Steps between C-alpha positions, in 0.01 A plus 500: 500500500279630764392828340575619142374850583751770416402688827758452779361555846714739701636386827287619789493743657558745209562865585391778258640851577270789418583713204581865579404772269753790475238756574372330804858461627561873438188601685584278808853649509396862433435606845791354685751617230356843504527525868852394492593755224319778680666404830848513336420835376363625839805356663731695246312812590587451874168386636595171658165471701297518177732250317459252788115516464528448121743202537268341775188562267699319202579219736155468630316513163778267347447250773123502464515467142728207520284343777210479275672413162814286573495222411215477259489136377246217435573146586323220331462181721329181407191611696509876530640828377686705748501871454761716671530862465695667785324417827181387315502125465211254422427193310241424238386134505541375142156293537322855535633644192219538239702686213840655420532779235737770382397864589627848520250617763569785728347339791733482806670173586845350589641590159772727399438491124197578286553178305261320733325164558160495653435169697133460581377284783157445631549770759711775328737612230874499563721730286853392446787608271762221457798603284467190276117534461450242229714242672312547830154476341608188303648335827197595697245377248693173464503451875127572506438236218691252707288568799188463292616176358585349847166612626320339225686163519426471866121552461 
């Protein structure tokens, strides 16, 4: 037997989608849906020009919202954590991570839920909200421990 540990290493890369709180989803959808409803009302009242403006506004706001939120996911690789939230995409090198902890902070970040994780590096804090928060933290900490043990054996 190589390892009697009960922890089974996930296959890399592992993708963790963001959790999405209902109230955040409602807030993101409120403006485009309201514009569509008002557009339908204005169209029914016989004001096609006003309805077109409202429909175009709904499309523009909906597109912008989607561009900065879809997809929202975190991908754990052997050497880095990739963060993707719409057009925002960056990597956090695992070697730079100082700590990982649960949080409910209101600080802005690529997170669509208030069940958050703070990843501290030497340079900054990263706010994430993986749907399976405990699994994400466990997998990340296990990967960080593996990196530390590899570094200590090579020294």
